[in-house]
DSSP file (Angstrom, degrees, kcal/mol; ACC not computed):
  #  RESIDUE AA STRUCTURE BP1 BP2  ACC     N-H-->O    O-->H-N    N-H-->O    O-->H-N    TCO  KAPPA ALPHA  PHI   PSI    X-CA   Y-CA   Z-CA
    1    1 A M              0   0    0      0, 0.0     2,-0.1     0, 0.0     0, 0.0   0.000 360.0 360.0 360.0 127.5   -2.5    1.4   14.5
    2    2 A N     >  -     0   0    0      1,-0.0     4,-2.2     0, 0.0     5,-0.2  -0.396 360.0 -89.5 -99.2-177.4   -5.9    0.0   15.4
    3    3 A K  H  > S+     0   0    0      1,-0.2     4,-2.4     2,-0.2     5,-0.2   0.892 124.9  50.9 -62.8 -42.0   -8.9   -0.6   13.1
    4    4 A A  H  > S+     0   0    0      1,-0.2     4,-2.0     2,-0.2    -1,-0.2   0.898 111.6  48.0 -63.6 -40.6  -10.4    2.9   13.6
    5    5 A Q  H  > S+     0   0    0      2,-0.2     4,-2.2     1,-0.2    -1,-0.2   0.871 110.7  51.8 -67.6 -36.4   -7.1    4.5   12.8
    6    6 A L  H  X S+     0   0    0     -4,-2.2     4,-2.6     2,-0.2    -2,-0.2   0.900 108.3  51.1 -66.2 -40.6   -6.7    2.3    9.7
    7    7 A I  H  X S+     0   0    0     -4,-2.4     4,-2.5     2,-0.2    -2,-0.2   0.912 110.3  50.0 -61.7 -42.6  -10.2    3.3    8.6
    8    8 A D  H  X S+     0   0    0     -4,-2.0     4,-2.0     1,-0.2    -2,-0.2   0.915 111.7  48.0 -60.9 -43.7   -9.2    7.0    9.0
    9    9 A A  H  X S+     0   0    0     -4,-2.2     4,-2.7     2,-0.2     5,-0.2   0.900 111.6  49.6 -65.7 -41.4   -6.0    6.5    7.0
   10   10 A I  H  X S+     0   0    0     -4,-2.6     4,-2.6     1,-0.2     6,-0.4   0.931 111.2  48.9 -62.8 -45.6   -7.9    4.7    4.2
   11   11 A S  H  X>S+     0   0    0     -4,-2.5     4,-0.9     1,-0.2     5,-0.9   0.879 114.4  46.2 -64.0 -36.9  -10.5    7.4    4.0
   12   12 A E  H  <5S+     0   0    0     -4,-2.0    -2,-0.2    -5,-0.2    -1,-0.2   0.934 117.5  40.9 -69.9 -47.0   -7.9   10.1    3.9
   13   13 A K  H  <5S+     0   0    0     -4,-2.7    -2,-0.2     1,-0.2    -3,-0.2   0.850 123.8  37.2 -72.3 -35.1   -5.6    8.5    1.3
   14   14 A A  H  <5S-     0   0    0     -4,-2.6    -1,-0.2    -5,-0.2    -2,-0.2   0.527 103.9-122.2 -96.7  -7.1   -8.4    7.2   -1.0
   15   15 A G  T  <5 +     0   0    0     -4,-0.9     2,-0.2    -5,-0.3    -3,-0.2   0.830  65.7 136.8  70.1  31.0  -10.7   10.1   -0.7
   16   16 A L      < -     0   0    0     -5,-0.9    -1,-0.2    -6,-0.4     2,-0.1  -0.629  60.0-100.3-103.4 164.2  -13.6    8.0    0.6
   17   17 A T     >  -     0   0    0     -2,-0.2     4,-2.4     1,-0.1     5,-0.2  -0.415  35.0-112.3 -74.3 162.7  -16.0    8.5    3.4
   18   18 A K  H  > S+     0   0    0      1,-0.2     4,-2.3     2,-0.2     5,-0.2   0.864 118.9  54.4 -64.5 -34.6  -15.2    6.8    6.7
   19   19 A A  H  > S+     0   0    0      2,-0.2     4,-2.1     1,-0.2    -1,-0.2   0.918 110.7  44.9 -65.1 -43.4  -18.3    4.6    6.2
   20   20 A D  H  > S+     0   0    0      2,-0.2     4,-2.5     1,-0.2    -2,-0.2   0.882 112.4  52.3 -67.3 -37.7  -17.1    3.5    2.7
   21   21 A S  H  X S+     0   0    0     -4,-2.4     4,-2.5     2,-0.2    -2,-0.2   0.896 108.9  50.0 -64.8 -39.5  -13.6    2.9    4.1
   22   22 A K  H  X S+     0   0    0     -4,-2.3     4,-2.7     2,-0.2    -2,-0.2   0.911 111.0  49.3 -64.7 -42.2  -15.0    0.7    6.9
   23   23 A K  H  X S+     0   0    0     -4,-2.1     4,-2.4     2,-0.2    -2,-0.2   0.911 111.9  48.8 -62.2 -42.3  -17.1   -1.3    4.3
   24   24 A A  H  X S+     0   0    0     -4,-2.5     4,-2.3     2,-0.2    -2,-0.2   0.920 113.3  45.9 -64.5 -44.2  -14.0   -1.7    2.2
   25   25 A L  H  X S+     0   0    0     -4,-2.5     4,-2.6     2,-0.2    -2,-0.2   0.920 113.3  49.2 -65.3 -43.9  -11.8   -2.9    5.1
   26   26 A D  H  X S+     0   0    0     -4,-2.7     4,-2.5     1,-0.2    -1,-0.2   0.886 111.3  50.2 -62.2 -38.6  -14.5   -5.2    6.4
   27   27 A A  H  X S+     0   0    0     -4,-2.4     4,-2.7    -5,-0.2     5,-0.2   0.902 110.6  49.6 -66.3 -40.7  -14.9   -6.7    2.9
   28   28 A F  H  X S+     0   0    0     -4,-2.3     4,-2.5     2,-0.2     5,-0.2   0.928 112.4  47.3 -61.8 -45.6  -11.1   -7.2    2.6
   29   29 A I  H  X S+     0   0    0     -4,-2.6     4,-2.5     2,-0.2    -2,-0.2   0.918 114.1  47.2 -62.7 -43.9  -11.0   -8.9    6.0
   30   30 A A  H  X S+     0   0    0     -4,-2.5     4,-2.5     2,-0.2    -2,-0.2   0.923 113.8  46.8 -64.8 -45.0  -14.0  -11.2    5.1
   31   31 A A  H  X S+     0   0    0     -4,-2.7     4,-2.2     2,-0.2    -2,-0.2   0.905 114.3  47.4 -65.1 -41.5  -12.6  -12.1    1.7
   32   32 A T  H  X S+     0   0    0     -4,-2.5     4,-2.4    -5,-0.2    -2,-0.2   0.915 112.3  49.7 -65.6 -43.0   -9.1  -12.8    3.1
   33   33 A T  H  X S+     0   0    0     -4,-2.5     4,-2.4    -5,-0.2    -2,-0.2   0.918 111.4  48.9 -61.6 -44.9  -10.6  -14.9    5.9
   34   34 A D  H  X S+     0   0    0     -4,-2.5     4,-1.6     2,-0.2    -1,-0.2   0.912 111.7  48.9 -62.2 -43.2  -12.8  -16.9    3.5
   35   35 A A  H  <>S+     0   0    0     -4,-2.2     5,-2.5     1,-0.2     4,-0.2   0.914 112.5  47.5 -63.7 -42.7   -9.8  -17.6    1.2
   36   36 A L  H ><5S+     0   0    0     -4,-2.4     3,-1.2     1,-0.2    -1,-0.2   0.865 107.9  55.8 -68.0 -35.3   -7.6  -18.7    4.1
   37   37 A K  H 3<5S+     0   0    0     -4,-2.4    -1,-0.2     1,-0.3    -2,-0.2   0.865 106.3  51.8 -61.5 -35.0  -10.4  -21.0    5.5
   38   38 A D  T 3<5S-     0   0    0     -4,-1.6    -1,-0.3    -5,-0.2    -2,-0.2   0.473 122.7-109.1 -80.4  -1.6  -10.5  -22.7    2.1
   39   39 A G  T < 5S+     0   0    0     -3,-1.2    -3,-0.2     1,-0.3    13,-0.2   0.558  72.6 140.2  86.7   8.4   -6.7  -23.2    2.3
   40   40 A D      < -     0   0    0     -5,-2.5     2,-0.4    -6,-0.2    -1,-0.3  -0.342  51.2-122.2 -80.2 165.4   -5.9  -20.6   -0.4
   41   41 A R        -     0   0    0     10,-0.1     2,-0.6    -2,-0.1    10,-0.2  -0.898  15.6-147.9-106.5 137.4   -3.0  -18.2   -0.4
   42   42 A V  E     -A   50   0A   0      8,-2.4     8,-3.0    -2,-0.4     2,-0.5  -0.929  18.7-174.4-109.2 112.9   -3.7  -14.5   -0.6
   43   43 A A  E     -A   49   0A   0     -2,-0.6     2,-0.6     6,-0.2     6,-0.2  -0.931  13.5-173.2-114.3 125.8   -0.9  -12.6   -2.4
   44   44 A L  E >>  -A   48   0A   0      4,-3.1     4,-2.4    -2,-0.5     3,-2.0  -0.936  32.9-124.9-115.6 104.6   -0.8   -8.8   -2.7
   45   45 A I  T 34 S+     0   0    0     -2,-0.6    37,-0.0     1,-0.3     4,-0.0  -0.216  92.4   8.6 -55.6 129.7    2.1   -8.0   -5.0
   46   46 A G  T 34 S+     0   0    0      1,-0.1    39,-1.2    35,-0.0    -1,-0.3   0.025 128.1  60.3  89.0 -27.3    4.5   -5.6   -3.4
   47   47 A F  T <4 S-     0   0    0     -3,-2.0    35,-2.5     1,-0.3     2,-0.3   0.890 105.1-102.4 -96.1 -54.7    2.7   -5.8    0.0
   48   48 A G  E  <  -AB  44  81A   0     -4,-2.4    -4,-3.1    33,-0.3     2,-0.4  -0.949  27.3 -87.7 155.6-173.5    3.0   -9.5    0.9
   49   49 A S  E     -AB  43  80A   0     31,-2.2    31,-2.6    -2,-0.3     2,-0.4  -0.992  18.0-148.9-137.6 142.7    1.2  -12.8    1.1
   50   50 A F  E     +AB  42  79A   0     -8,-3.0    -8,-2.4    -2,-0.4     2,-0.3  -0.875  26.9 165.3-104.1 138.3   -1.0  -14.5    3.7
   51   51 A S  E     - B   0  78A   0     27,-2.3    27,-3.3    -2,-0.4     2,-0.5  -0.962  33.9-117.0-147.3 165.0   -1.0  -18.3    3.9
   52   52 A V  E     - B   0  77A   0     -2,-0.3     2,-0.3    25,-0.2    25,-0.2  -0.898  30.3-177.5-107.1 133.6   -2.1  -21.1    6.2
   53   53 A S  E     - B   0  76A   0     23,-2.9    23,-3.2    -2,-0.5     2,-0.6  -0.927  23.6-125.7-127.0 152.4    0.5  -23.5    7.7
   54   54 A T  E     - B   0  75A   0     -2,-0.3     2,-0.6    21,-0.2    21,-0.2  -0.880  13.9-152.1-102.8 123.6    0.0  -26.5    9.9
   55   55 A R  E     - B   0  74A   0     19,-3.9    19,-2.4    -2,-0.6     3,-0.1  -0.842  27.1-126.1 -91.4 120.4    1.9  -26.5   13.1
   56   56 A S        -     0   0    0     -2,-0.6    -1,-0.0    17,-0.2    15,-0.0  -0.166  28.1 -90.4 -68.7 159.5    2.5  -30.2   14.0
   57   57 A A        +     0   0    0     16,-0.1     2,-0.3    13,-0.0    -1,-0.1  -0.345  54.0 170.8 -65.7 148.0    1.6  -31.7   17.4
   58   58 A R  E     -C   71   0B   0     13,-2.2    13,-3.4    -3,-0.1     2,-0.5  -0.955  35.8-103.1-152.5 169.3    4.3  -31.6   20.0
   59   59 A T  E     +C   70   0B   0     -2,-0.3    11,-0.2    11,-0.2     2,-0.2  -0.877  41.3 174.9-101.2 128.5    4.9  -32.3   23.7
   60   60 A G  E     -C   69   0B   0      9,-3.3     9,-2.3    -2,-0.5     2,-0.4  -0.515  25.7-112.2-117.5-172.2    5.1  -29.2   25.9
   61   61 A R  E     -C   68   0B   0      7,-0.3     6,-0.1    -2,-0.2     3,-0.0  -0.984  20.4-120.8-128.9 138.5    5.5  -28.6   29.7
   62   62 A N     >  -     0   0    0      5,-2.9     4,-2.6    -2,-0.4     5,-0.1  -0.657  24.6-144.7 -70.7 122.7    3.0  -27.2   32.2
   63   63 A P  T  4 S+     0   0    0      0, 0.0    -1,-0.2     0, 0.0     0, 0.0   0.785  93.4  46.1 -66.6 -25.3    4.9  -24.2   33.5
   64   64 A Q  T  4 S+     0   0    0      1,-0.1    -2,-0.0     3,-0.1    -3,-0.0   0.932 129.4  18.5 -81.2 -46.9    3.5  -24.6   37.1
   65   65 A S  T  4 S-     0   0    0      2,-0.1    -1,-0.1     0, 0.0    -4,-0.0   0.675  90.5-130.7-100.0 -18.7    3.9  -28.3   37.6
   66   66 A G     <  +     0   0    0     -4,-2.6    -2,-0.0     1,-0.3     0, 0.0   0.499  56.2 147.7  80.3   1.6    6.5  -29.2   35.0
   67   67 A A        -     0   0    0     -5,-0.1    -5,-2.9    -6,-0.1    -1,-0.3  -0.458  53.7-109.4 -72.3 141.1    4.3  -32.1   33.8
   68   68 A P  E     -C   61   0B   0      0, 0.0     2,-0.3     0, 0.0    -7,-0.3  -0.465  37.8-171.8 -70.1 141.6    4.4  -32.9   30.1
   69   69 A I  E     -C   60   0B   0     -9,-2.3    -9,-3.3    -2,-0.1     2,-0.5  -0.970  24.3-118.6-132.2 150.0    1.3  -32.1   28.1
   70   70 A E  E     -C   59   0B   0     -2,-0.3   -11,-0.2   -11,-0.2   -13,-0.0  -0.776  21.1-157.3 -89.5 125.0    0.4  -32.9   24.6
   71   71 A I  E     -C   58   0B   0    -13,-3.4   -13,-2.2    -2,-0.5     3,-0.1  -0.912  21.8-132.4-101.6 119.0   -0.1  -29.8   22.3
   72   72 A P        -     0   0    0      0, 0.0   -17,-0.1     0, 0.0   -14,-0.0  -0.159  28.8 -83.3 -72.0 164.7   -2.4  -30.8   19.4
   73   73 A E        -     0   0    0    -16,-0.1     2,-0.3   -19,-0.0   -17,-0.2  -0.326  53.8-171.4 -60.5 145.9   -1.8  -30.0   15.7
   74   74 A K  E     -B   55   0A   0    -19,-2.4   -19,-3.9    -3,-0.1     2,-0.4  -1.000  24.4-129.1-147.6 143.6   -2.9  -26.5   14.8
   75   75 A K  E     -B   54   0A   0     -2,-0.3     2,-0.3   -21,-0.2   -21,-0.2  -0.795  31.8-174.7 -91.1 135.4   -3.4  -24.4   11.7
   76   76 A V  E     -B   53   0A   0    -23,-3.2   -23,-2.9    -2,-0.4     2,-0.4  -0.943  24.2-120.4-130.5 151.5   -1.8  -20.9   11.8
   77   77 A V  E     -B   52   0A   0     -2,-0.3     2,-0.4   -25,-0.2   -25,-0.2  -0.763  28.2-164.3 -91.4 134.2   -1.8  -17.9    9.5
   78   78 A K  E     -B   51   0A   0    -27,-3.3   -27,-2.3    -2,-0.4     2,-0.4  -0.921   6.0-159.1-117.9 145.8    1.5  -16.8    8.2
   79   79 A F  E     -B   50   0A   0     -2,-0.4   -29,-0.2   -29,-0.2   -31,-0.0  -0.992   3.4-169.7-123.6 128.7    2.4  -13.4    6.6
   80   80 A K  E     -B   49   0A   0    -31,-2.6   -31,-2.2    -2,-0.4    -2,-0.0  -0.966  23.7-131.1-116.9 115.6    5.4  -13.0    4.4
   81   81 A P  E     -B   48   0A   0      0, 0.0   -33,-0.3     0, 0.0   -34,-0.1  -0.311  20.7-121.5 -66.7 146.7    6.1   -9.4    3.5
   82   82 A G     >  -     0   0    0    -35,-2.5     4,-2.3   -38,-0.1     5,-0.2  -0.307  26.8-103.2 -80.4 169.9    6.8   -8.4   -0.1
   83   83 A A  H  > S+     0   0    0      1,-0.2     4,-2.6     2,-0.2     5,-0.2   0.889 119.6  52.0 -63.6 -41.8   10.0   -6.8   -1.4
   84   84 A E  H  > S+     0   0    0      2,-0.2     4,-1.9     1,-0.2    -1,-0.2   0.897 110.9  48.1 -63.8 -39.4    8.4   -3.3   -1.7
   85   85 A L  H  > S+     0   0    0    -39,-1.2     4,-1.4     2,-0.2    -2,-0.2   0.921 112.5  48.5 -66.5 -43.8    7.1   -3.4    1.9
   86   86 A E  H  < S+     0   0    0     -4,-2.3    -2,-0.2     1,-0.2    -1,-0.2   0.902 112.1  49.1 -62.6 -40.6   10.5   -4.6    3.2
   87   87 A D  H  < S+     0   0    0     -4,-2.6    -1,-0.2     1,-0.2    -2,-0.2   0.857 108.8  53.7 -67.3 -34.4   12.3   -1.8    1.2
   88   88 A A  H  <        0   0    0     -4,-1.9    -1,-0.2     1,-0.3    -2,-0.2   0.797 360.0 360.0 -70.7 -27.7    9.9    0.8    2.6
   89   89 A I     <        0   0    0     -4,-1.4    -1,-0.3    -3,-0.1    -2,-0.2   0.441 360.0 360.0 -90.5 360.0   10.5   -0.2    6.2
């Protein structure tokens, strides 16, 4: 499902126009992004939670030459599904 299909599904299930559904989805994405940038956790009971984790620096290998390369520390977004979502799937 892509963003356009998600907007269609939201408008159908919530009885909103597609324009309002797009605004709602964009607002959700913006609010979630801002919270994660601040290091907060976003928890939606029954659906799941988004959090930021730090992946530590490590040594990797260049696949072409086999030479070792340093991979720097990086922040990554993690999603942990809630119990209701897991049961539904």
